[in-house]
C-alpha positions in Angstrom: 8.3 -10.3 21.0 10.4 -7.2 21.4 13.3 -7.6 19.1 13.9 -4.4 17.1 10.3 -3.2 17.6 10.1 0.5 16.9 6.8 2.4 17.1 5.3 5.2 15.1 6.3 5.4 11.4 9.4 3.3 11.2 11.3 0.2 12.2 15.0 0.6 11.6 18.6 0.1 12.5 19.2 3.8 12.3 22.7 5.0 11.2 24.4 8.2 12.2 24.9 10.7 9.4 28.6 11.2 10.0 31.6 9.1 9.4 33.0 7.3 6.3 30.8 5.0 4.4 31.9 1.5 3.5 31.1 0.3 0.0 29.1 -2.8 -0.2 26.5 -5.1 -1.8 23.3 -6.2 -0.2 20.7 -8.8 -1.1 17.1 -8.5 0.1 14.4 -11.1 -0.5 10.9 -10.1 -1.6 8.0 -12.6 -1.8 6.0 -11.2 -4.6 6.7 -9.7 -8.1 4.7 -6.8 -9.3 3.2 -6.6 -12.8 3.6 -2.8 -12.9 6.5 -0.4 -11.9 5.1 2.7 -13.4 5.0 5.2 -10.4 2.1 7.2 -11.9 -0.2 4.4 -12.7 0.4 1.5 -10.3 -1.3 0.9 -6.9 0.4 -2.4 -6.2 2.1 -2.8 -2.9 4.5 -5.2 -4.5 5.8 -2.5 -6.7 6.7 -0.3 -3.7 10.2 -1.7 -3.0 11.3 -1.0 -6.6 9.8 2.4 -7.0 10.6 3.6 -3.5 14.4 3.1 -4.2 14.5 4.4 -7.8 12.3 7.4 -7.6 11.7 10.4 -5.4 9.1 13.2 -5.6 9.0 16.8 -4.2 9.4 15.6 -0.6 10.0 12.3 1.2 9.6 10.7 4.6 12.8 10.3 6.7 13.3 7.4 9.1 11.5 9.3 11.9 8.3 9.7 9.7 9.0 13.4 9.2 8.5 15.2 5.9 11.9 16.4 4.5 13.0 18.0 1.2 13.6 15.7 -1.8 13.6 17.1 -5.3 12.2 20.3 -3.9 14.6 22.2 -1.7 12.1 24.7 -0.3 8.4 25.5 -0.6 5.7 27.9 0.6 1.9 27.5 1.2 -0.3 30.4 0.9 -2.1 31.8 3.9 -5.5 30.3 2.9 -3.7 26.8 2.5 -4.7 26.5 -1.1 -1.7 27.4 -3.2 1.6 25.5 -2.9 4.8 26.6 -4.6 7.9 24.3 -4.7 11.4 25.4 -5.6 13.4 22.5 -7.1 17.0 21.8 -6.3 19.6 21.1 -9.0 18.7 17.4 -9.5 19.2 15.1 -12.4 17.5 12.0 -13.7 19.4 8.8 -13.6 20.6 9.3 -17.2 22.0 12.7 -16.4 19.3 15.0 -17.7 18.1 17.8 -15.5 14.9 17.4 -13.5 12.6 20.3 -14.4 9.2 21.5 -13.0 7.7 20.6 -16.4 8.4 16.9 -15.6 5.9 17.2 -12.7 3.3 19.0 -14.9 3.5 16.3 -17.5 3.4 13.4 -14.9 0.3 14.8 -13.1 -1.5 15.6 -16.4 -0.8 12.1 -17.6 -2.2 10.6 -14.5 -5.4 12.7 -15.0 -5.9 11.3 -18.5 -8.4 8.3 -18.3 -6.5 6.7 -21.2 -3.5 6.3 -18.9 -5.5 4.1 -16.6 -3.8 5.4 -13.4 -5.1 3.5 -10.4 -4.8 6.5 -8.1 -5.9 9.4 -10.3 -8.5 10.5 -7.7 -5.5 11.3 -5.3 -5.1 14.4 -7.5 -8.7 15.5 -7.6 -8.2 18.1 -4.8 -6.4 20.2 -7.4 -8.5 22.8 -9.1 -9.6 21.5 -12.5 -8.2 18.0 -11.9 -11.4 16.0 -11.7 -13.0 18.0 -14.5 -10.0 17.3 -16.7 -10.3 13.6 -16.0 -14.1 13.5 -16.5 -13.7 15.3 -19.8 -11.4 12.6 -21.1 -8.1 14.4 -20.4 -9.2 17.9 -21.6 -9.5 21.2 -19.8 -7.2 23.3 -17.6 -5.6 22.0 -14.4 -4.3 24.4 -11.8 -0.7 23.1 -11.9 2.0 25.0 -13.7 5.8 25.5 -14.1 6.5 29.3 -14.3 10.1 28.2 -14.9 12.3 25.1 -14.7 12.8 25.4 -11.0 9.3 26.4 -9.9 6.2 24.2 -9.5 2.9 25.6 -8.3 -0.6 24.2 -7.9 -3.8 25.3 -6.3 -6.3 23.2 -4.4 -10.2 23.5 -4.3 -10.1 23.3 -0.6 -7.5 23.0 2.1 -6.2 19.4 2.4 -4.5 18.9 5.8 -2.6 15.9 4.7 -1.4 17.3 1.3 2.3 17.1 2.2 2.0 13.4 3.1 0.2 12.9 -0.2 3.1 14.3 -2.2 5.3 11.4 -0.8 3.2 8.9 -2.8 4.3 7.6 -6.2 1.3 9.0 -8.0 2.9 12.5 -7.5 6.4 11.4 -8.7 7.7 13.0 -11.9 8.2 10.9 -15.1 9.9 11.9 -18.2 7.7 12.6 -21.3 10.3 11.6 -23.8 10.9 8.2 -22.0 7.2 7.4 -21.5 6.0 8.3 -25.0 8.8 6.4 -26.7 7.6 3.1 -25.1 4.4 3.6 -23.1 4.0 0.0 -22.2 7.5 -1.2 -21.8 9.6 1.6 -20.4 9.4 0.3 -16.8 10.6 -3.1 -17.8 13.8 -2.1 -19.5 16.8 -1.0 -17.4 17.9 1.3 -20.2 14.6 3.2 -20.1 13.6 2.9 -16.5 14.8 6.4 -15.7 14.3 7.6 -12.2 15.2 10.3 -9.6 16.1 8.1 -6.6 19.3 6.8 -5.0 19.5 3.7 -7.1 18.9 2.8 -10.7 18.0 -0.7 -12.1 20.7 -2.6 -14.1 18.8 -5.9 -14.5 15.2 -7.0 -14.6 15.2 -10.8 -14.3 11.6 -11.8 -14.4 10.7 -14.4 -11.8 14.1 -14.2 -10.3 15.4 -10.8 -9.2 15.8 -7.1 -9.8 19.4 -5.7 -9.5 20.3 -2.1 -8.8 23.4 0.0 -8.6 24.0 3.3 -6.9 22.7 6.1 -9.0 25.7 8.5 -9.5 23.3 11.3 -10.7 21.3 11.3 -7.5 21.4 14.7 -5.9 22.7 13.2 -2.6 24.7 10.4 -4.0 27.5 11.0 -1.4 25.1 9.8 1.2 24.5 6.5 -0.5 26.8 3.7 0.6 25.7 0.6 -1.3 27.3 0.0 -4.7 24.9 -2.9 -5.5 21.5 -3.8 -4.3 19.7 -7.0 -5.3 16.0 -7.8 -4.6 15.8 -11.6 -5.0 12.3 -13.1 -5.5 11.6 -16.1 -3.2 7.8 -16.6 -2.9 7.9 -19.0 0.0 8.9 -17.4 3.3 10.2 -20.7 4.7 12.6 -20.9 1.8 13.6 -17.3 2.2 14.3 -17.9 5.9 16.5 -20.9 5.1 18.5 -18.6 2.8 18.8 -16.0 5.5 20.0 -18.4 8.1 22.5 -19.9 5.7 24.0 -16.5 5.1 23.0 -16.4 1.4 21.0 -13.2 1.8 21.2 -10.1 4.1 17.5 -9.5 4.7 14.1 -11.0 4.0 10.8 -9.0 3.9 8.7 -11.6 5.8 9.3 -14.7 8.0 7.1 -17.8 8.3 4.5 -17.3 11.1 5.4 -20.4 13.0 9.0 -19.2 13.3 8.2 -15.8 14.8 8.3 -17.0 18.5 11.7 -18.6 18.0 13.2 -15.8 16.0 12.0 -13.1 18.4 14.1 -14.8 21.1 17.0 -16.2 19.1 17.8 -13.8 16.3 19.4 -10.4 16.4 18.2 -9.9 12.8 14.5 -10.3 13.6 12.5 -7.1 13.2 8.8 -6.2 14.0 7.7 -3.4 11.8 4.4 -1.5 12.5 2.3 -1.4 9.4 -0.7 0.7 8.4 -2.4 -2.1 6.6 -5.6 -4.2 6.7 -6.0 -7.6 5.2 -9.5 -8.3 3.9 -11.4 -10.0 1.1 -13.9 -8.4 -1.2 -17.4 -9.8 -1.5 -18.8 -9.1 -4.9 -22.3 -7.7 -4.3 -23.1 -8.3 -8.1 -22.6 -12.1 -7.9 -24.8 -14.6 -6.3 -25.0 -15.6 -3.4 -22.9 -12.5 -2.3 -25.6 -10.2 -3.8 -27.5 -10.9 -0.5 -26.4 -8.7 2.3 -27.4 -11.3 4.9 -25.1 -13.8 3.3 -22.2 -11.4 3.4 -22.9 -10.6 7.0 -23.3 -14.2 8.0 -19.9 -15.2 6.3 -18.2 -12.3 8.2 -19.8 -13.2 11.5 -18.8 -16.8 11.2 -15.0 -16.4 11.2 -12.9 -16.4 14.4 -10.3 -13.6 13.9 -8.6 -14.2 17.2 -8.0 -17.8 16.2 -6.7 -16.6 12.9 -4.2 -14.3 14.4 -3.1 -16.5 17.3 -3.1 -20.0 15.8 -3.0 -19.5 12.0 -0.8 -16.5 11.6 0.9 -17.0 15.0 1.5 -13.3 15.1 0.9 -10.1 17.0 -1.5 -8.8 14.3 -4.8 -7.4 15.5 -8.2 -8.9 14.6 -9.9 -6.4 12.2 -13.6 -5.4 12.5 -13.3 -2.4 10.2 -11.3 -1.3 7.2 -9.2 1.5 8.8 -6.4 0.2 11.1 -5.4 1.8 14.3 -2.3 4.1 14.4 -3.6 7.4 13.1 -4.5 10.0 15.8 -6.5 13.2 15.7 -6.7 15.5 18.7 -4.8 12.9 20.7 -7.5 10.2 19.9 -7.0 7.2 17.6 -9.4 7.2 14.7 -10.6 3.7 15.6 -11.2 4.5 19.3 -14.8 3.7 20.3 -15.6 2.5 16.7 -18.7 0.3 16.3 -18.3 -3.4 15.7 -20.8 -3.6 12.8 -22.2 -6.8 14.1 -18.9 -8.5 14.2 -16.6 -9.7 17.0 -13.0 -10.9 17.4 -14.3 -14.4 17.9 -16.9 -16.2 15.7 -20.6 -15.3 16.4 -21.8 -18.7 15.4 -25.4 -18.7 16.5 -26.0 -15.2 15.1 -24.3 -16.2 11.8 -26.4 -19.3 11.5 -29.6 -17.3 12.1 -28.5 -14.7 9.6 -27.8 -17.4 6.9 -31.2 -19.0 7.5 -32.8 -15.5 7.0 -30.9 -15.4 3.7 -32.7 -18.6 2.7 -29.9 -21.1 3.5 -30.9 -22.8 6.8 -28.0 -24.9 8.0 -26.3 -24.1 4.7 -28.9 -26.0 2.7 -28.9 -25.0 -1.0 -26.0 -22.7 -0.6 -24.7 -22.2 -4.2 -21.3 -23.1 -5.5 -18.9 -20.4 -4.3 -15.3 -19.7 -5.2 -12.8 -17.7 -3.1 -10.0 -16.6 -5.4 -6.6 -15.5 -4.1 -3.1 -14.8 -5.2 -0.4 -17.5 -4.8 1.1 -17.0 -1.4 1.7 -19.9 1.2 0.7 -17.8 4.2 -2.4 -16.4 2.6 -3.5 -19.8 1.2 -3.2 -21.2 4.8 -5.3 -18.3 6.1 -8.0 -19.0 3.5 -8.0 -22.6 4.3 -8.7 -21.8 7.9 -11.6 -19.5 6.9 -12.9 -22.2 4.6 -12.9 -24.7 7.5 -14.7 -22.1 9.8 -17.4 -21.7 7.3 -17.8 -25.4 6.9 -17.9 -26.0 10.7 -20.0 -22.9 11.7 -22.4 -22.6 8.7 -22.2 -26.0 7.0 -21.3 -24.6 3.6 -18.5 -25.6 1.3 -16.5 -22.7 -0.3 -13.7 -23.6 -2.8 -10.4 -21.9 -3.0 -8.5 -21.1 -6.2 -5.0 -19.5 -6.2 -3.1 -18.1 -9.1 0.0 -15.9 -9.7 -0.4 -12.2 -8.9 0.0 -11.2 -12.6 -3.0 -13.5 -13.5 -5.1 -12.9 -10.4 -5.0 -9.1 -10.1 -6.3 -8.3 -13.7 -9.1 -10.9 -13.2 -10.1 -9.3 -10.0 -10.2 -5.9 -11.7 -12.9 -7.2 -14.0 -15.1 -7.7 -10.9 -16.4 -11.1 -12.0 -15.3 -13.1 -8.9 -17.5 -14.1 -6.0 -15.0 -13.6 -3.1 -11.5 -12.2 -3.7 -8.7 -12.0 -1.2 -7.1 -8.5 -1.1 -6.3 -5.9 1.5 -4.8 -2.4 1.5 -1.6 -0.9 2.8 -1.6 2.9 3.4 -0.3 5.1 0.7 -0.1 8.0 3.2 -0.7 8.0 7.0 -4.3 9.2 7.0 -7.7 7.2 7.1 -8.6 8.6 3.6 -6.1 6.4 2.0 -8.4 3.5 3.0 -11.8 5.2 2.6 -11.2 6.9 -0.8 -10.9 3.4 -2.4 -14.7 2.8 -2.0 -16.0 5.9 -3.6 -18.1 5.2 -6.6 -15.9 4.8 -9.7 -12.6 4.5 -7.8 -10.2 2.2 -9.7 -9.4 0.6 -6.4 -13.1 -0.1 -5.7 -12.7 -3.7 -6.7 -16.2 -4.6 -5.7 -17.6 -1.9 -7.9 -19.8 -1.0 -4.9 -21.7 2.3 -5.0 -23.5 4.2 -2.3 -24.5 7.9 -2.6 -24.5 8.4 1.2 -20.9 7.1 1.4 -19.8 9.3 -1.4 -21.4 12.3 0.2 -19.6 11.7 3.6 -16.3 11.3 1.9 -16.9 14.6 0.0 -17.9 16.3 3.2 -14.8 15.0 5.0 -12.6 16.5 2.3 -14.4 19.8 2.0 -14.4 20.9 5.6 -11.4 22.7 7.2 -12.5 21.5 10.6 -10.5 18.4 11.7 -13.1 17.1 14.1 -15.9 17.4 11.5 -13.7 15.7 8.9 -13.0 12.8 11.2 -16.7 12.4 12.0 -17.6 12.3 8.3 -14.9 9.7 7.7 -16.2 7.6 10.6 -19.7 7.9 9.2 -18.4 6.7 5.8 -16.6 3.7 7.3 -19.8 2.7 9.2 -21.8 2.9 5.9 -19.2 0.6 4.2 -18.9 -1.8 7.0 -22.7 -2.1 7.7 -23.1 -3.1 4.0 -20.4 -5.8 4.5 -18.7 -5.3 1.2 -15.5 -6.5 2.6 -14.6 -9.5 5.0 -12.1 -7.8 7.4 -9.5 -10.3 8.7 -6.6 -8.5 10.5 -4.6 -5.3 10.8 -1.1 -6.0 10.0 2.4 -5.9 11.4 5.4 -6.9 9.2 7.8 -9.5 10.6 11.1 -9.4 8.8 14.8 -9.8 9.2 17.9 -7.7 8.4 21.5 -8.5 9.3 22.7 -6.6 12.3 25.7 -5.7 10.2 23.4 -3.4 8.2 22.6 0.1 9.7 20.6 2.9 8.3 18.0 0.6 6.7 14.4 1.3 7.6 11.0 0.2 6.4 8.0 2.5 6.7 4.6 1.7 8.0 3.6 2.2 4.3 5.5 -0.9 3.6 8.4 0.6 1.7 11.9 -0.7 2.5 14.5 2.1 2.1 18.1 1.4 1.4 19.2 5.1 0.7 21.1 5.3 4.0 22.0 1.6 4.5 25.5 0.8 5.4 27.2 -2.6 5.8 29.7 -2.8 8.6 33.1 -4.3 7.5 
């Protein structure tokens, strides 16, 4: 399976930066529709394709995974690594109004107001006064300011080695105060008010069908944008999407059915394998019986065969997951996951050990095991995965677990209430660093969807952030992951690759390991 496989941070058909661009229209299939396109408040992966092509922040990743200027033209970092000063270019919003440094101050302050309900507010806590501002209900000074319209400066509590990567994430993007305050709930659903800073702007939101974009003429680098029209078409079933691709009805699809991967890898010039910093897992709710019993959680995790899931259910090159942090992030030449403990788990099912653990929990041979519901979002591949896990639990532990699927817009708000027993989720990296996975499980994090709390875990994460020594920080993060995994709050399943298709006529398109497809430099050959 080697078609268009590119390592590191991208998979792409890379275009040269010279030559005349041919105008064109491109249709790309997405499988899921997000409920929220607000860059400051959302944490949904399904929103990334929309936001990633309509907004930019101070800096962005290029197709080689390097940090390059975006709305900021230049910047300086103080010698102690604490104070950052960015100098904005002459950029405009998609309605023609100038982008000013005050837009960032407003956006970040908005995120740090609890009333905003921003999912990733803790990403800004490294700024002096930020967490105190949040804890005080949106009151108090934050060390972020705009000395003038072209200058933004902020000061950190302690050096953050991955600060520039953080700034590429949507939580740090600017939003316009006049736009947001005029319609706080609906501005991101109306093309007339969905005002951004990126290479495209939305012309149509067709719920349940598509999102249509046009080239943003106000974009600071509009001359580099070739596409006149871009359409994201919603087709939930990958098999239906593939049929549309092979019929020539669309130019690209974000995923392909697992059974078709072997064929497509040999036959199709459009097939692409995209490395992804992502882990698919389920949450066990430690506040709901029978998952409030650690031994039950451990038994359920030990009883699934992750190799079988990858090889025969997914039929993919994904990697069986025994932890929450995926491979692919190195420190001092060593992958973060290298030498990691297995936390009592194995790539294959540990049947006898799982049965013994379940008996210790009070359910020998599954006797008396309470009714248990595994909830998920509607997705044919994910539902097939859960059915396989359901069967493994029946065969290996003699227990019956029911599955319930619902549309994402219904499923996700319910999971946020933490009233489920088992809920299918996962996480794709927001920035290429282990902390993007580990920060989610700190007490009170909006993304801690099990409402789990462990003071030793919190202390390890705080220590990892506080030290300026990389090796010490890595050790603290590894300590934190071990605390989480030994408490079996999640059911790790696999570390992801993305399998997709894009017409070979399209050059310049790339999709990051953070799962964002970028069309800024896409060109369609005539």
